[in-house]
C-alpha positions as CSV (number, residue, x, y, z in Angstrom):
1,M,-45.2,100.1,-74.1
2,K,-42.6,97.6,-74.5
3,M,-39.2,98.8,-73.5
4,N,-35.5,97.0,-73.5
5,Y,-32.8,98.7,-71.3
6,K,-29.1,97.7,-71.3
7,H,-27.1,99.3,-68.9
8,K,-23.2,99.6,-69.0
9,W,-20.8,101.1,-66.5
10,D,-17.1,101.9,-66.8
11,K,-15.8,102.2,-63.3
12,E,-12.5,103.9,-64.7
13,H,-14.2,107.2,-65.9
14,G,-17.1,106.9,-63.5
15,L,-19.3,107.0,-66.5
16,S,-23.1,105.1,-66.6
17,I,-24.7,104.7,-69.8
18,C,-28.6,103.2,-70.4
19,T,-29.9,102.4,-73.6
20,I,-33.4,102.0,-74.5
21,E,-34.9,100.5,-77.2
22,Y,-38.5,101.2,-78.6
23,N,-40.3,100.8,-81.4
24,G,-36.9,100.4,-83.4
25,F,-35.5,103.6,-82.0
26,K,-32.5,103.9,-79.4
27,F,-32.2,106.7,-76.8
28,Y,-29.6,107.2,-74.4
29,G,-28.7,108.7,-71.0
30,Y,-25.4,109.6,-69.4
31,A,-24.1,110.2,-66.6
32,Q,-20.3,111.2,-65.3
33,C,-19.2,111.3,-62.1
34,C,-17.5,114.8,-61.5
35,P,-13.5,114.8,-60.8
36,E,-14.2,116.6,-57.3
37,D,-16.6,113.7,-56.3
38,E,-14.0,110.6,-57.4
39,A,-14.4,109.0,-54.1
40,F,-17.8,108.9,-54.1
41,K,-18.9,107.3,-57.5
42,S,-21.0,104.4,-57.8
43,E,-22.7,102.2,-60.3
44,M,-26.1,102.5,-58.7
45,T,-26.0,106.5,-58.5
46,G,-24.7,106.7,-62.3
47,G,-27.3,104.3,-63.4
48,N,-30.4,105.9,-61.8
49,I,-29.4,109.1,-63.4
50,S,-28.7,107.7,-66.9
51,T,-31.7,106.0,-66.5
52,W,-33.8,108.2,-65.9
53,R,-32.4,110.6,-68.7
54,A,-32.9,108.3,-71.2
55,E,-36.5,107.7,-70.0
56,V,-36.9,111.5,-70.4
57,A,-35.7,111.2,-74.0
58,V,-38.0,108.4,-74.8
59,M,-41.1,110.1,-73.4
60,K,-40.5,113.2,-75.6
61,H,-39.7,111.0,-78.4
62,I,-43.4,109.7,-77.7
63,K,-45.0,113.3,-77.2
64,R,-43.2,114.7,-80.7
65,C,-43.9,111.6,-82.7
66,E,-46.6,109.9,-81.7
67,I,-49.2,111.8,-79.9
68,E,-48.8,115.3,-81.0
69,P,-49.4,114.3,-85.2
70,K,-52.4,112.0,-84.0
71,I,-53.9,115.4,-82.2
72,A,-53.2,117.6,-85.5
73,A,-54.6,114.6,-87.6
74,L,-58.1,114.2,-85.9
75,R,-58.2,118.0,-85.2
76,H,-57.5,118.6,-88.8
77,V,-60.4,115.7,-90.0
78,Y,-62.5,117.4,-87.0
79,F,-62.1,120.9,-88.7
80,T,-62.9,119.6,-92.0
81,M,-65.9,117.7,-91.1
82,V,-67.8,120.7,-89.9
83,H,-67.8,122.5,-92.6
84,S,-69.8,119.9,-94.3
85,K,-73.0,119.9,-95.0
86,Q,-74.0,116.6,-93.7
87,Y,-72.1,117.2,-91.2
88,N,-73.8,116.1,-87.5
89,P,-72.8,116.8,-84.5
90,K,-74.9,114.0,-82.9
91,S,-73.8,111.4,-85.2
92,Y,-71.7,108.5,-83.4
93,E,-68.7,109.5,-85.9
94,A,-68.4,112.9,-84.7
95,K,-69.2,112.0,-81.0
96,R,-66.0,109.3,-81.4
97,L,-63.6,111.8,-83.1
98,F,-64.3,114.3,-80.5
99,S,-64.1,111.7,-77.9
100,E,-60.7,110.5,-79.2
101,Y,-59.3,113.9,-79.7
102,H,-59.8,114.8,-76.2
103,N,-58.4,111.5,-75.0
104,L,-55.0,112.4,-76.8
105,L,-54.9,116.0,-75.0
106,D,-55.6,114.3,-71.6
107,E,-52.6,111.8,-72.5
108,L,-50.4,114.8,-73.7
109,D,-51.2,116.2,-70.5
110,E,-50.1,112.7,-69.0
111,I,-47.0,112.7,-70.8
112,N,-46.0,116.4,-69.9
113,A,-46.5,116.1,-66.2
114,E,-44.3,112.1,-66.5
115,I,-41.8,114.0,-68.1
116,K,-41.7,117.5,-65.6
117,D,-42.0,114.4,-62.7
118,T,-38.7,112.8,-63.9
119,E,-37.1,116.1,-64.4
120,N,-37.5,117.1,-60.8
121,L,-36.9,113.6,-59.9
122,L,-33.4,113.9,-61.4
123,K,-33.0,117.1,-60.3
124,D,-33.8,116.5,-56.5
125,Y,-31.8,113.3,-56.7
126,I,-28.5,115.0,-57.9
127,E,-28.8,117.8,-55.4
128,S,-29.4,115.3,-52.8
129,K,-26.6,113.1,-54.1
130,D,-24.2,116.6,-54.1
131,K,-25.3,117.6,-50.3
132,A,-24.5,114.3,-49.5
133,N,-21.4,114.1,-50.6
134,K,-20.2,117.9,-49.7
135,A,-21.2,116.5,-46.1
136,R,-18.7,113.5,-46.2
137,K,-16.2,115.7,-47.3
138,Q,-16.4,117.5,-44.4
């Protein structure tokens, strides 16, 4: 999947914006330095946070608008087919449909795990930065 990333950094306000273009859509991730951490603001830290937030938005879009509709469509076709008098569960078509359905379920599991991993990575990153900043303040 091809994605174009663009980053903007506003040093004065400590604001990082990541824009990801994917299939004609734009997804945004933002990060802004807290006033109490003004002395520690960093383009790299803001860029990492805004990028991960934008990536999560892209993954949620792919899940909601690409994978889940395909699963629903294949499920509908499959359950329509099984009620046909000509339905043969051993046919090539039935096996392929069943296989594609399960491939999409696996893809859904993978993207859910990727979303969760990225959100956890972001949470851990922010917590570690907060901890380091608090230690430097003392």
